C-alpha positions as CSV (number, residue, x, y, z in Angstrom):
1,X,3.4,58.6,136.8
2,X,4.9,62.1,136.6
3,X,8.4,60.6,137.3
4,X,8.3,59.5,133.7
5,X,8.3,63.0,132.3
6,X,11.3,64.8,131.0
7,X,9.6,68.2,131.4
8,X,6.3,69.6,132.8
9,X,5.2,73.0,131.7
10,X,3.2,74.3,134.7
11,X,0.0,76.4,134.6
12,X,0.1,78.0,131.2
13,X,-2.8,79.0,129.1
14,X,-2.5,76.5,126.2
15,X,-3.5,78.0,122.8
16,X,-4.9,75.8,120.1
17,X,-7.1,76.6,117.1
18,X,-10.1,75.5,119.2
19,X,-9.5,77.8,122.1
20,X,-7.4,78.6,125.2
21,X,-7.3,76.3,128.3
22,X,-5.2,76.6,131.4
23,X,-3.4,73.3,132.0
24,X,-0.1,71.6,132.6
25,X,1.8,70.0,129.7
26,X,3.9,66.9,130.2
27,X,6.7,66.0,127.8
28,X,8.5,62.7,127.3
29,X,11.1,61.8,124.6
30,X,10.4,65.1,122.8
31,X,6.6,64.6,122.5
32,X,3.6,65.8,124.5
33,X,2.3,62.9,126.4
34,X,-0.2,64.5,128.7
35,X,-2.2,67.7,128.9
36,X,-4.2,68.0,132.2
37,X,-4.8,70.3,135.1
38,X,-2.3,69.9,137.9
39,X,-0.1,67.0,136.7
40,X,1.0,65.7,140.1
41,X,4.5,64.8,141.4
42,X,7.9,65.7,140.2
43,X,9.8,65.5,137.0
44,X,13.3,65.9,135.5
45,X,12.6,69.6,134.7
46,X,9.8,72.1,135.1
47,X,9.0,75.3,133.4
48,X,6.7,77.8,135.1
49,X,4.2,79.3,132.7
50,X,1.5,80.6,135.1
51,X,1.5,84.1,133.6
52,X,2.1,83.0,130.0
53,X,0.3,81.7,127.0
54,X,1.8,78.5,125.8
55,X,1.6,79.1,122.0
56,X,2.4,76.4,119.4
57,X,5.8,76.6,117.8
58,X,5.6,78.7,114.7
59,X,6.3,77.0,111.4
60,X,7.7,79.5,109.0
61,X,7.2,78.0,105.5
62,X,9.0,80.8,103.7
63,X,12.5,81.8,104.5
64,X,15.7,82.6,102.5
65,X,18.6,81.7,104.8
66,X,20.8,81.5,101.6
67,X,23.2,78.8,102.6
68,X,25.2,77.2,101.1
69,X,26.3,79.9,98.6
70,X,25.3,83.2,100.0
71,X,25.7,82.6,103.7
72,X,27.1,86.2,104.0
73,X,23.5,87.3,103.4
74,X,22.2,85.4,106.4
75,X,23.1,81.7,107.0
76,X,21.4,78.8,108.7
77,X,22.9,79.4,112.1
78,X,22.0,83.1,112.5
79,X,18.7,82.7,110.7
80,X,17.5,79.8,112.8
81,X,18.4,81.6,116.0
82,X,16.6,84.7,114.9
83,X,13.5,82.6,114.1
84,X,13.7,80.9,117.5
85,X,13.8,84.3,119.2
86,X,10.6,85.1,117.4
87,X,8.8,81.9,118.5
88,X,9.7,79.7,115.5
89,X,10.4,76.0,115.9
90,X,10.7,75.0,112.2
91,X,11.3,76.7,108.8
92,X,11.2,75.7,105.2
93,X,14.1,77.2,103.3
94,X,13.6,78.3,99.7
95,X,15.7,76.9,96.9
96,X,17.1,80.4,96.2
97,X,19.0,82.5,97.1
98,X,21.3,79.6,97.8
99,X,23.9,79.2,95.1
100,X,23.6,77.0,93.2
101,X,19.9,76.7,94.0
102,X,18.3,73.5,95.0
103,X,17.1,72.3,91.6
104,X,18.0,68.6,92.0
105,X,18.4,66.0,94.6
106,X,22.1,66.4,95.0
107,X,21.8,70.1,95.9
108,X,18.9,69.4,98.3
109,X,21.0,66.8,100.1
110,X,23.9,69.3,100.3
111,X,21.6,71.8,101.9
112,X,20.3,69.2,104.3
113,X,23.8,68.3,105.5
114,X,24.6,71.9,106.2
115,X,21.3,72.6,108.0
116,X,21.6,69.5,110.2
117,X,24.9,70.9,111.4
118,X,23.9,74.5,111.8
119,X,20.2,74.9,112.5
120,X,18.9,75.0,116.1
121,X,15.3,74.4,115.0
122,X,13.7,71.8,112.7
123,X,13.6,72.4,109.0
124,X,12.2,71.5,105.6
125,X,13.7,72.4,102.2
126,X,12.0,73.6,99.1
127,X,13.1,72.4,95.7
128,X,13.0,74.6,92.6
129,X,10.7,74.4,89.6
130,X,12.4,76.0,86.6
131,X,12.4,75.4,82.8
132,X,14.4,72.3,82.0
133,X,14.4,70.5,85.4
134,X,11.2,68.3,84.9
135,X,13.2,65.1,85.0
136,X,14.8,66.1,88.4
137,X,11.5,66.6,90.2
138,X,11.1,63.0,91.2
139,X,14.6,63.1,92.7
140,X,13.7,66.2,94.7
141,X,10.6,64.4,96.0
142,X,12.6,61.3,97.0
143,X,15.2,63.5,98.7
144,X,12.4,64.9,100.9
145,X,11.6,68.3,99.4
146,X,8.7,69.9,101.2
147,X,7.5,71.2,97.8
148,X,8.5,73.0,94.6
149,X,8.9,76.8,94.2
150,X,8.4,78.6,90.9
151,X,8.7,82.3,89.9
152,X,6.3,83.7,87.3
153,X,8.5,86.8,87.0
154,X,12.2,87.2,86.9
155,X,13.6,86.2,90.3
156,X,16.6,88.4,90.3
157,X,18.9,85.4,90.5
158,X,20.2,84.3,87.1
159,X,20.5,80.7,88.1
160,X,16.8,80.5,89.0
161,X,14.9,81.5,85.8
162,X,11.2,82.1,85.7
163,X,8.6,79.8,84.3
164,X,6.1,80.8,81.6
165,X,2.7,79.3,81.2
166,X,3.9,76.3,79.2
167,X,6.7,75.3,81.6
168,X,4.5,75.9,84.6
169,X,1.8,73.7,83.2
170,X,4.3,70.9,82.5
171,X,5.8,71.3,86.0
172,X,2.4,71.1,87.6
173,X,1.4,68.0,85.6
174,X,4.6,66.3,86.8
175,X,4.2,67.6,90.4
176,X,0.6,66.3,90.5
177,X,1.7,62.8,89.4
178,X,4.5,62.9,92.1
179,X,2.1,64.2,94.8
180,X,4.0,67.4,95.3
181,X,2.8,70.9,96.1
182,X,3.8,73.8,93.9
183,X,4.3,77.3,95.4
184,X,4.4,80.3,93.1
185,X,5.7,83.8,93.3
186,X,2.8,85.5,91.5
187,X,3.8,88.5,89.5
188,X,3.2,88.6,85.7
189,X,6.4,89.4,83.8
190,X,4.7,90.8,80.7
191,X,2.8,93.3,82.8
192,X,5.9,94.2,84.8
193,X,7.6,95.1,81.6
194,X,4.6,97.0,80.4
195,X,4.4,99.2,83.5
196,X,8.2,99.6,83.5
197,X,8.1,100.8,79.9
198,X,5.4,103.4,80.8
199,X,8.0,105.1,82.9
200,X,7.4,107.0,86.2
201,X,4.8,109.6,86.5
202,X,6.1,113.1,86.1
203,X,7.8,114.2,89.3
204,X,7.5,110.8,90.9
205,X,10.1,109.8,93.4
206,X,12.1,106.6,92.9
207,X,10.0,104.9,95.6
208,X,6.8,106.0,93.9
209,X,8.1,104.8,90.5
210,X,8.9,101.4,92.0
211,X,5.4,101.0,93.6
212,X,3.7,102.1,90.3
213,X,5.7,99.6,88.3
214,X,4.2,96.7,90.4
215,X,0.5,97.6,90.9
216,X,-1.9,94.9,92.2
217,X,-2.9,93.9,88.7
218,X,0.6,92.5,88.1
219,X,0.0,90.2,91.0
220,X,-3.6,89.4,90.2
221,X,-2.9,88.4,86.6
222,X,-0.3,85.9,87.7
223,X,-2.6,84.5,90.4
224,X,-5.3,84.0,87.8
225,X,-2.9,82.1,85.5
226,X,-1.6,79.9,88.3
227,X,-5.2,79.1,89.5
228,X,-6.3,78.2,86.0
229,X,-3.3,75.8,85.5
230,X,-3.7,74.3,88.9
231,X,-7.4,73.5,88.1
232,X,-6.4,72.1,84.7
233,X,-3.6,69.9,86.1
234,X,-5.2,69.1,89.5
235,X,-1.9,70.1,91.1
236,X,-1.8,71.3,94.7
237,X,-1.0,75.1,94.6
238,X,0.3,77.4,97.3
239,X,0.3,81.1,96.4
240,X,3.0,82.8,98.5
241,X,3.2,86.3,99.9
242,X,-0.2,87.5,98.7
243,X,-0.1,91.2,99.3
244,X,-3.7,92.4,98.6
245,X,-7.2,91.3,99.6
246,X,-8.3,91.0,95.9
247,X,-5.7,88.2,95.5
248,X,-7.1,86.4,98.5
249,X,-10.6,86.7,97.1
250,X,-9.4,85.1,93.8
251,X,-7.9,82.2,95.7
252,X,-11.0,81.7,97.8
253,X,-13.2,81.7,94.8
254,X,-11.1,79.1,93.0
255,X,-11.0,77.0,96.2
256,X,-14.8,77.0,96.2
257,X,-14.7,75.7,92.6
258,X,-12.6,72.7,93.6
259,X,-9.0,74.0,93.0
260,X,-6.6,72.6,95.6
261,X,-5.1,75.9,96.6
262,X,-4.0,77.8,99.7
263,X,-3.0,81.4,100.3
264,X,0.0,82.7,102.3
265,X,0.6,86.3,103.3
266,X,3.4,87.8,105.3
267,X,3.6,89.8,108.5
268,X,4.9,92.9,106.6
269,X,1.8,93.1,104.4
270,X,-0.3,93.0,107.6
271,X,1.9,95.4,109.6
272,X,3.2,97.9,107.1
273,X,1.8,99.9,104.2
274,X,3.4,101.7,101.2
275,X,4.1,104.8,103.2
276,X,6.8,102.8,105.0
277,X,8.7,102.3,101.8
278,X,9.2,106.1,101.5
279,X,10.1,106.3,105.1
280,X,12.4,103.3,105.4
281,X,13.8,103.0,101.9
282,X,15.4,99.7,101.1
283,X,14.5,98.1,104.4
284,X,10.9,98.1,103.3
285,X,11.4,97.2,99.6
286,X,10.0,93.9,98.6
287,X,8.1,92.2,95.8
288,X,5.2,92.3,95.6
289,X,5.5,95.7,97.2
290,X,3.8,97.0,100.3
291,X,0.3,98.2,99.5
292,X,-1.9,101.2,100.5
293,X,-3.4,101.2,103.9
294,X,-6.9,100.2,102.7
295,X,-5.4,97.0,101.3
296,X,-3.6,96.3,104.5
297,X,-6.8,96.6,106.4
298,X,-8.5,94.4,103.9
299,X,-5.9,91.7,104.4
300,X,-6.7,91.7,108.1
301,X,-10.4,91.2,107.3
302,X,-9.6,88.3,105.0
303,X,-7.4,86.8,107.7
304,X,-10.1,87.0,110.3
305,X,-12.6,85.6,107.8
306,X,-10.5,82.4,107.5
307,X,-9.5,83.0,103.8
308,X,-5.7,83.1,104.5
309,X,-4.3,79.6,105.3
310,X,-0.8,80.5,106.4
311,X,1.5,83.3,107.3
312,X,5.2,83.1,106.4
313,X,7.9,85.7,107.0
314,X,9.5,85.6,103.5
315,X,12.6,86.5,105.5
316,X,14.9,87.7,102.6
317,X,17.9,89.6,104.0
318,X,20.9,91.1,102.2
319,X,24.1,92.8,103.3
320,X,23.9,96.6,104.1
321,X,25.6,97.6,100.8
322,X,22.6,96.0,99.0
323,X,19.9,97.5,101.2
324,X,21.1,101.0,102.2
325,X,22.4,102.6,99.0
326,X,21.2,105.9,97.6
327,X,20.0,104.4,94.3
328,X,16.6,102.9,95.4
329,X,16.1,101.2,92.1
330,X,19.3,99.2,92.5
331,X,18.6,98.0,96.1
332,X,17.8,94.4,96.8
333,X,14.2,93.7,97.5
334,X,13.4,91.7,100.6
335,X,12.2,92.1,104.1
336,X,14.3,90.8,107.0
337,X,11.5,89.8,109.4
338,X,11.6,86.3,110.8
339,X,12.5,87.5,114.4
340,X,9.9,90.2,115.0
341,X,7.2,89.9,112.4
342,X,5.3,87.2,114.2
343,X,5.7,88.9,117.6
344,X,4.3,92.1,116.2
345,X,1.3,90.3,114.8
346,X,0.6,88.8,118.2
347,X,1.1,92.2,119.7
348,X,-1.6,93.6,117.4
349,X,-4.2,91.2,118.9
350,X,-3.2,91.5,122.6
351,X,-6.4,93.3,123.5
352,X,-8.5,90.5,122.1
353,X,-6.3,87.5,122.7
354,X,-9.1,85.2,123.5
355,X,-10.5,85.7,120.0
356,X,-7.5,86.1,117.9
357,X,-4.8,83.8,119.4
358,X,-6.6,80.6,118.4
359,X,-6.8,82.0,114.8
360,X,-3.1,82.6,114.9
361,X,-2.4,79.2,116.3
362,X,-4.1,77.9,113.1
363,X,-2.3,80.1,110.5
364,X,1.1,80.0,112.1
365,X,1.3,76.4,113.0
366,X,-1.6,74.0,112.5
367,X,-2.5,75.0,108.9
368,X,1.2,74.9,107.9
369,X,1.7,71.4,109.2
370,X,-1.5,70.3,107.6
371,X,-0.9,71.8,104.2
372,X,2.7,70.4,104.0
373,X,1.8,67.0,105.4
374,X,3.6,67.2,108.7
375,X,0.6,67.1,110.9
376,X,1.4,63.6,112.3
377,X,4.0,65.4,114.5
378,X,3.8,69.1,114.1
379,X,1.6,72.1,114.3
380,X,-0.6,71.5,117.4
381,X,-0.3,71.4,121.2
382,X,-1.9,68.0,121.6
383,X,-0.9,64.6,123.1
384,X,1.3,62.7,120.7
385,X,2.6,65.7,118.9
386,X,6.2,67.1,119.1
387,X,6.6,69.4,122.1
388,X,7.2,72.5,120.0
389,X,6.0,75.7,121.8
390,X,6.9,79.2,122.8
391,X,5.9,81.1,125.9
392,X,4.0,84.3,125.0
393,X,3.5,87.2,127.5
394,X,1.8,90.6,127.3
395,X,2.9,93.6,129.2
396,X,3.9,97.3,128.8
397,X,4.9,98.1,125.3
398,X,8.7,97.9,124.6
399,X,10.6,99.4,121.6
400,X,12.4,97.0,119.3
401,X,16.0,98.0,119.3
402,X,18.8,97.1,116.8
403,X,20.9,95.5,119.5
404,X,18.3,92.8,120.1
405,X,18.5,91.5,116.5
406,X,20.0,88.1,116.1
407,X,20.2,88.1,112.3
408,X,23.6,88.3,110.6
409,X,23.0,91.9,109.6
410,X,21.3,94.2,112.1
411,X,18.7,95.5,109.6
412,X,15.0,95.3,110.1
413,X,12.0,97.5,109.2
414,X,10.6,96.7,112.6
415,X,13.3,98.5,114.6
416,X,11.6,101.3,116.5
417,X,8.2,99.7,116.5
418,X,6.4,99.1,119.8
419,X,5.3,95.7,120.9
420,X,3.3,94.5,123.9
421,X,4.1,90.9,123.2
422,X,7.2,89.1,124.4
423,X,8.2,85.6,123.4
424,X,10.4,84.5,126.3
425,X,11.1,80.8,125.7
426,X,11.1,78.6,122.6
427,X,11.2,74.8,122.9
428,X,11.8,72.3,120.0
429,X,10.8,68.7,120.7
430,X,10.9,69.5,124.4
431,X,14.4,71.1,124.4
432,X,15.0,74.8,125.0
433,X,16.5,76.6,122.1
434,X,15.8,80.1,123.3
435,X,15.4,81.3,126.9
436,X,15.2,84.8,128.5
437,X,16.5,86.8,125.7
438,X,19.3,84.5,124.6
439,X,19.9,81.3,122.5
440,X,20.6,78.2,124.5
441,X,24.3,77.1,124.1
442,X,25.1,74.7,122.8
443,X,21.9,74.5,120.8
444,X,20.2,71.2,120.2
445,X,20.5,70.2,116.5
446,X,17.5,70.7,114.2
447,X,16.0,67.8,112.4
448,X,15.0,67.5,108.7
449,X,11.3,67.4,108.1
450,X,10.1,65.2,105.3
451,X,6.5,65.4,104.2
452,X,4.3,62.3,104.5
453,X,3.8,60.7,101.1
């Protein structure tokens, strides 16, 4: 009986990886209990979605909300609100740039307590894999870490040192025994130093010198090493923020050979190219860097071919004094993009929504939940799953303005871009967290997500 529902979402076009179907969606106790045409009767609450796509809640597996320790860079409250504004219903926070980073169970639990108090969406927490913390990995697993993150180059954070081949191999061996996934930032430190020592080309600008110091081969060499070690140790590997189609091709080939590996890219690699770095300066500085236009287009081809498993924002903000200085080489690298990156991707496909929206339902939700062992409740608009969704509308293009940002610092490379997509409502477990341009107050508390073992 419909009287048993807490919420009915009426008449939306429900998007799943299998397609788009117009139907009502009934919610009880935070879960979807019925999807059917014209659910009859009344309910405690209704949400009219007749002109909207009901899109699965985006799971952002890669954010740096930097709390505790560097909350002045972002923070869990502002970061989660910005993500909800962009259609996100869950995030996985990286072990850095929190300070101290989450390298053991005690630090992970500390982050969990803070996030349970401040986040308006559900969340998971990455643990760190660094030289010397092998004996702490089991504790991280038992504390509920979503996985382990390692850097193959210097991270920029002294308390989070990079791994070399030997320490990565040892970490992967331990992770495989513990049933944990390892994510790697894939840039080769030796090659970075080699290209840096070569110096900039004569007359090169600071931006051009930075781009030349991190060519695709720096990334590809690190991907090759990580793939080889994952195959050797039989460890589950997730290569984050892949910036070039050649990297995706390496991962796809290894997967065909039996390596348990998935590839993540980011909205900025699909939306921006290296010309934006010269135009926007520090707002578009990141590592790996933005690539030439041909590579951006190549990433889209790999995405539509199904070779990219997930898309994460890699939201990595910093205060204005670290992003807007005149010395480009000294500026902090990181894109602040969890609010508008996903919206702009969805705007790109508005003319072919029937083809591309199911693909995005896979890479932004279903695949993330599946890879990180949350699919018993997350990632899909289906009966029995958590009622995590966002309402997506298309209309005349609007310009993204600074005053609509909900991040701590009003800095984004996407300000000034045009979008035909609007994400008007975001619900987590059947509760509104974002509605009509504003966060719901008081926000419902987010819940800690622990992977199935």
